[in-house]
C-alpha positions as CSV (number, residue, x, y, z in Angstrom):
1,M,2.5,28.1,14.7
2,R,0.9,24.7,14.3
3,V,0.1,23.2,17.7
4,V,-0.8,19.7,18.7
5,A,-2.2,19.4,22.2
6,K,-3.1,16.2,24.1
7,I,-5.1,15.8,27.2
8,G,-5.6,12.6,29.1
9,T,-8.6,10.9,30.7
10,S,-7.7,11.7,34.3
11,S,-7.4,15.4,33.4
12,I,-11.0,15.8,32.0
13,T,-13.0,13.4,34.2
14,D,-13.8,13.2,37.9
15,Q,-13.2,10.2,40.2
16,L,-16.3,8.5,38.8
17,G,-15.1,8.9,35.2
18,V,-17.7,11.6,34.5
19,I,-16.5,14.3,32.0
20,D,-16.0,17.6,33.8
21,E,-17.7,20.2,31.7
22,G,-15.8,23.0,33.3
23,I,-12.4,21.6,32.4
24,I,-13.5,21.1,28.8
25,V,-14.8,24.7,28.6
26,G,-11.5,26.0,30.1
27,L,-9.4,24.0,27.6
28,C,-11.5,25.1,24.6
29,D,-11.3,28.7,25.8
30,Q,-7.5,28.3,25.5
31,L,-7.8,26.7,22.1
32,A,-9.9,29.5,20.9
33,R,-7.4,32.1,22.2
34,L,-4.6,30.3,20.3
35,R,-6.7,30.5,17.2
36,A,-7.3,34.2,17.7
37,L,-3.6,34.7,18.0
38,G,-3.2,33.1,14.5
39,H,-2.1,29.6,15.5
40,E,-3.5,26.4,14.0
41,V,-4.5,23.9,16.7
42,I,-5.2,20.2,16.8
43,L,-6.4,18.4,20.0
44,V,-5.8,14.8,20.8
45,S,-8.3,13.8,23.6
46,S,-8.6,10.7,25.6
47,G,-11.7,9.9,27.7
48,A,-14.0,7.8,25.5
49,V,-13.8,4.6,27.5
50,S,-14.1,6.4,30.9
51,A,-17.0,8.4,29.7
52,G,-18.7,5.2,28.4
53,V,-18.2,3.6,31.8
54,A,-20.0,6.5,33.5
55,A,-22.7,6.7,30.8
56,L,-23.6,3.0,31.2
57,G,-23.7,3.3,35.0
58,M,-20.8,0.8,35.5
59,V,-19.2,0.9,39.0
60,A,-15.7,0.0,37.7
61,R,-13.8,0.0,34.4
62,P,-14.0,-3.4,32.7
63,T,-10.9,-5.3,31.9
64,D,-11.9,-7.4,28.9
65,V,-11.1,-5.9,25.5
66,I,-14.4,-6.5,23.8
67,T,-16.3,-4.6,26.5
68,L,-13.8,-1.8,26.5
69,Q,-14.2,-1.4,22.8
70,A,-17.9,-1.4,23.0
71,I,-18.2,1.1,25.8
72,S,-15.7,3.4,24.0
73,A,-18.3,3.9,21.3
74,A,-20.9,5.0,23.8
75,G,-18.4,7.3,25.4
76,Q,-16.9,8.9,22.3
77,S,-20.1,10.5,21.2
78,R,-20.6,12.0,24.6
79,L,-17.0,13.3,24.6
80,M,-17.6,15.1,21.3
81,E,-20.8,16.6,22.6
82,H,-18.8,18.5,25.2
83,Y,-16.2,19.7,22.7
84,N,-18.9,20.7,20.2
85,R,-20.6,22.9,22.8
86,A,-17.5,24.4,24.3
87,L,-15.9,25.3,20.9
88,G,-19.3,26.4,19.5
89,R,-19.3,29.2,22.1
90,H,-16.4,30.7,20.2
91,G,-17.9,30.1,16.7
92,L,-15.5,27.2,16.1
93,V,-16.3,23.8,14.6
94,A,-14.9,20.6,16.1
95,A,-14.1,17.8,13.7
96,Q,-13.8,14.3,15.0
97,V,-10.9,12.2,13.6
98,L,-10.4,8.6,14.9
99,L,-7.0,7.1,14.2
100,V,-4.8,4.1,15.2
101,P,-1.0,3.9,15.1
102,H,-1.1,1.8,11.9
103,D,-2.5,4.8,10.0
104,F,1.0,6.2,10.3
105,V,2.8,3.1,9.0
106,D,1.1,2.6,5.7
107,R,2.4,5.4,3.4
108,R,-1.0,5.9,1.7
109,Q,-2.8,6.1,5.0
110,Y,-0.1,8.5,6.4
111,L,-0.5,10.9,3.4
112,H,-4.3,10.6,3.5
113,A,-4.3,11.5,7.2
114,R,-2.1,14.5,6.6
115,H,-4.2,15.8,3.7
116,T,-7.4,15.4,5.8
117,L,-6.0,17.1,8.9
118,V,-4.4,20.0,6.9
119,R,-7.6,20.6,5.0
120,L,-9.6,20.7,8.2
121,L,-7.2,23.3,9.5
122,E,-7.6,25.3,6.2
123,L,-11.4,25.1,6.7
124,G,-11.1,26.7,10.1
125,C,-12.0,23.5,12.1
126,V,-10.4,22.3,15.3
127,P,-9.6,18.6,14.7
128,I,-10.4,16.5,17.8
129,I,-8.4,13.2,17.5
130,N,-8.8,10.0,19.5
131,E,-7.7,6.5,19.1
132,N,-10.3,4.4,17.2
133,D,-10.8,2.1,20.2
134,A,-14.1,0.7,19.1
135,I,-12.8,-1.2,16.0
136,A,-9.1,-1.6,16.9
137,S,-8.0,-5.1,15.9
138,D,-5.5,-5.3,18.7
139,E,-6.0,-4.7,22.4
140,I,-6.6,-1.1,23.5
141,R,-3.0,-0.1,24.0
142,Y,-1.8,1.7,27.0
143,G,-0.7,5.3,26.4
144,D,-1.3,5.2,22.6
145,N,-2.9,8.6,22.6
146,D,0.4,10.1,23.8
147,R,2.2,8.4,20.9
148,I,-0.6,9.3,18.5
149,A,-0.1,12.9,19.5
150,A,3.6,12.6,18.6
151,L,2.8,10.9,15.3
152,V,0.2,13.5,14.4
153,A,2.8,16.3,15.3
154,H,5.2,14.6,12.9
155,N,2.5,14.1,10.3
156,V,1.4,17.7,10.1
157,A,4.9,19.2,10.7
158,A,3.8,20.8,14.0
159,D,5.9,23.4,15.7
160,V,5.1,22.4,19.2
161,M,3.3,19.5,21.0
162,V,1.9,19.9,24.5
163,L,1.0,16.9,26.6
164,L,-1.4,18.0,29.4
165,T,-1.4,15.7,32.4
166,D,-2.1,15.7,36.1
167,T,1.4,16.5,37.2
168,P,3.5,19.7,36.6
169,G,6.0,17.9,34.4
170,L,8.9,15.5,34.6
171,Y,10.7,15.2,38.0
172,T,14.0,13.8,39.1
173,A,12.0,11.3,41.1
174,D,8.4,10.5,42.0
175,P,7.3,13.6,44.0
176,R,4.5,11.6,45.6
177,T,7.1,9.5,47.5
178,D,10.3,11.6,47.4
179,P,10.0,15.1,48.9
180,S,13.4,16.0,47.4
181,A,12.2,15.5,43.8
182,Q,12.7,18.5,41.6
183,L,11.0,19.5,38.4
184,I,13.2,19.2,35.3
185,E,12.5,22.3,33.3
186,V,14.4,21.6,30.1
187,V,15.6,18.4,28.4
188,A,18.1,18.8,25.6
189,A,17.7,16.9,22.4
190,D,20.8,14.8,23.0
191,D,19.9,13.9,26.6
192,P,18.6,10.3,27.3
193,L,15.0,11.3,27.7
194,L,14.0,8.0,29.3
195,S,16.7,8.1,32.0
196,V,14.3,9.1,34.8
197,A,12.2,6.3,36.2
198,A,8.5,6.8,35.4
199,T,5.3,5.0,36.4
200,A,3.3,3.2,33.8
201,S,0.0,4.8,34.7
202,G,-0.9,7.8,36.8
203,S,-4.5,7.0,37.6
204,N,-7.1,4.2,37.4
205,R,-9.1,6.2,34.9
206,G,-6.4,6.8,32.3
207,S,-4.3,4.4,30.4
208,G,-1.1,6.4,29.9
209,G,1.4,7.5,32.5
210,M,4.6,9.4,32.5
211,A,6.5,6.6,30.7
212,S,4.3,7.0,27.6
213,K,4.6,10.8,27.8
214,L,8.4,10.5,27.9
215,S,8.3,8.2,24.9
216,A,6.0,10.6,23.0
217,A,8.2,13.6,23.9
218,R,11.2,11.7,22.5
219,M,9.3,10.9,19.3
220,A,8.4,14.6,19.0
221,S,12.0,15.8,19.7
222,W,13.4,13.4,17.1
223,S,10.8,14.8,14.6
224,G,12.2,18.3,15.2
225,V,9.1,19.3,17.2
226,R,9.4,21.1,20.6
227,A,7.5,19.1,23.2
228,V,6.1,20.2,26.6
229,I,4.7,18.1,29.4
230,A,2.7,20.3,31.8
231,E,-0.2,20.2,34.3
232,A,-3.6,20.5,32.7
233,G,-5.1,22.3,35.7
234,R,-2.6,25.1,35.7
235,A,-4.1,28.5,34.6
236,N,-3.4,29.3,30.9
237,V,-1.1,26.3,30.7
238,L,-1.6,25.7,27.0
239,L,-1.1,29.4,26.1
240,D,2.1,29.6,28.2
241,A,3.4,26.3,26.8
242,V,3.0,27.5,23.2
243,A,4.5,30.8,24.0
244,G,7.5,29.1,25.6
245,G,6.7,30.7,29.0
246,G,8.7,28.3,31.2
247,V,5.8,26.0,32.1
248,G,6.3,22.3,32.8
249,T,9.1,20.3,31.2
250,T,10.2,21.4,27.7
251,F,12.0,18.9,25.4
252,L,14.0,20.7,22.8
253,P,13.8,19.6,19.2
254,S,16.5,17.5,17.5
255,N,17.8,18.1,14.1
256,R,17.0,14.5,13.2
257,A,14.6,13.9,10.3
258,L,13.1,10.5,10.9
259,P,10.2,9.1,8.9
260,A,7.0,8.3,10.7
261,R,7.5,4.6,10.0
262,K,10.7,4.5,12.0
263,L,9.1,6.4,14.9
264,W,6.3,3.9,15.0
265,I,8.7,1.0,15.0
266,G,10.8,2.6,17.8
267,F,8.1,3.8,20.1
268,A,4.5,2.9,19.2
269,T,4.5,-0.9,18.8
270,N,4.6,-4.0,21.0
271,V,8.0,-5.7,21.1
272,E,7.6,-9.4,20.6
273,G,11.2,-10.6,21.2
274,A,14.9,-9.6,21.1
275,L,18.0,-10.2,19.1
276,V,21.3,-10.1,21.0
277,I,24.2,-9.1,18.7
278,D,28.0,-9.1,19.0
279,A,30.3,-6.1,19.1
280,G,31.0,-6.0,15.4
281,A,27.3,-5.9,14.6
282,C,26.8,-3.2,17.2
283,R,29.4,-1.0,15.5
284,A,27.9,-1.7,12.0
285,L,24.5,-0.6,13.1
286,V,25.4,2.4,15.2
287,E,28.4,3.8,13.2
288,R,27.6,2.8,9.7
289,G,23.7,2.5,9.7
290,T,23.8,-1.0,8.1
291,S,21.2,-3.7,8.1
292,L,21.4,-6.4,10.8
293,L,22.8,-9.6,9.3
294,P,22.3,-13.1,10.8
295,A,26.1,-13.4,11.2
296,G,26.0,-10.8,14.0
297,I,23.3,-12.5,16.1
298,V,24.5,-14.4,19.1
299,E,21.1,-15.1,20.8
300,V,17.4,-15.0,19.9
301,V,15.0,-14.2,22.7
302,G,11.3,-15.0,22.6
303,D,9.0,-16.6,20.0
304,F,8.1,-14.0,17.3
305,A,7.0,-14.2,13.7
306,A,8.3,-12.6,10.6
307,G,7.0,-9.0,10.5
308,D,7.0,-8.6,14.3
309,V,8.9,-5.8,16.0
310,V,11.9,-7.0,18.0
311,E,14.5,-5.3,20.2
312,V,18.2,-5.4,19.3
313,R,20.5,-5.6,22.3
314,D,24.2,-5.8,22.8
315,E,25.7,-8.6,24.9
316,A,25.5,-6.5,28.1
317,G,21.7,-6.2,27.6
318,T,21.6,-2.6,26.5
319,A,18.8,-1.8,24.0
320,L,20.4,-0.4,20.8
321,A,17.5,-0.5,18.4
322,R,14.1,-1.9,17.4
323,G,13.2,-3.3,14.0
324,I,10.9,-5.5,12.0
325,A,12.2,-9.1,11.8
326,L,12.4,-10.6,8.3
327,A,12.2,-14.1,9.6
328,D,10.6,-15.8,12.6
329,A,12.5,-16.7,15.8
330,S,12.9,-20.4,14.9
331,V,14.6,-19.6,11.6
332,L,16.9,-17.0,13.1
333,R,17.9,-19.4,15.8
334,T,19.0,-21.8,13.1
335,V,21.0,-19.3,11.1
336,R,22.4,-17.0,13.8
337,G,26.1,-16.6,13.5
338,R,26.2,-17.7,9.8
339,R,27.7,-15.6,7.1
340,T,25.5,-14.6,4.1
341,T,27.2,-17.1,1.8
342,E,26.2,-19.9,4.3
343,L,22.5,-19.0,4.4
344,P,19.9,-21.3,2.9
345,S,18.3,-19.9,-0.3
346,H,14.9,-19.4,1.3
347,V,16.3,-17.2,4.1
348,A,16.6,-13.5,3.7
349,H,20.1,-12.1,3.8
350,E,19.1,-9.5,6.4
351,A,17.6,-10.3,9.8
352,I,16.4,-6.7,9.9
353,H,16.7,-4.3,6.9
354,R,18.1,-0.9,7.7
355,D,14.9,0.7,6.4
356,D,12.9,-1.1,9.1
357,L,15.5,-0.4,11.9
358,M,15.1,2.4,14.4
359,L,18.2,3.2,16.4
360,L,17.6,4.2,20.0
361,V,21.1,5.4,20.8
């Protein structure tokens, strides 16, 4: 099998943000065991920013983007030192790959990433992927490594994605505050995967929480990839998750075949506004898979530009889809409710083209 595993900052560092050598060694022991069993493995690892904070002797994680980007460069090299040593004990070579979500949107970049990752696997390397925080043009995005893991799983046609975190899996409620909370062992592909309330961040050292993991699990499921959320500190957790040994929460794969661009639009981008549509437009999108036309828009929310990702809602406020707007908010406010024959010549006939529309229902 082809396996993509992801481990978060809080799972590989102590309370001071220092990388825990023992955890890295234990994780790499499992990666090596999977390789010995004939599996191909890719690891997505957070921890660069936190490691940089510790390396530079800072007492707290900075909040400004420029400093975060700078210290991630100091931390990334230290993170790879640990993986090089731990995998080297098994005669394995770690290969650093730094990505951003946009690498999966541009078709050429998407294919280049696939070719590089597959070739690394063919050469016997263990790719270690992280977000390219140091040169990201946008803010360091919360939870992106969870989504990057899902996009990588899609990109390389993985069989299973395992998200290792500091909790045993998805619960019916927050187990820290609700003693009656129960672990959800299996989520079917047609279940609403985001129906359980989840916190945005689980610790002050990591950037992703259960919400981003649920989003990533949904992405993987809709890519036809089995996904597992499990506790990083559990003995042999990665081995058991790959073997399907009833560990954590398993998200069963869907028979959908969504392109990476639509997954990115739906889950890995910032939403800049919203379009509220009438019942007729709702039926056209959901039942017939059409583009969204200005005629179906009843309200434009926010101030967004052409090319931004916006949410599409029904009049009750339910999110139906996300898509890339072909016009800015001011233009769409002017033409909302108009039929195609009534549109000015300079305005696109579609508010969102169906190729740039990701249904969430």
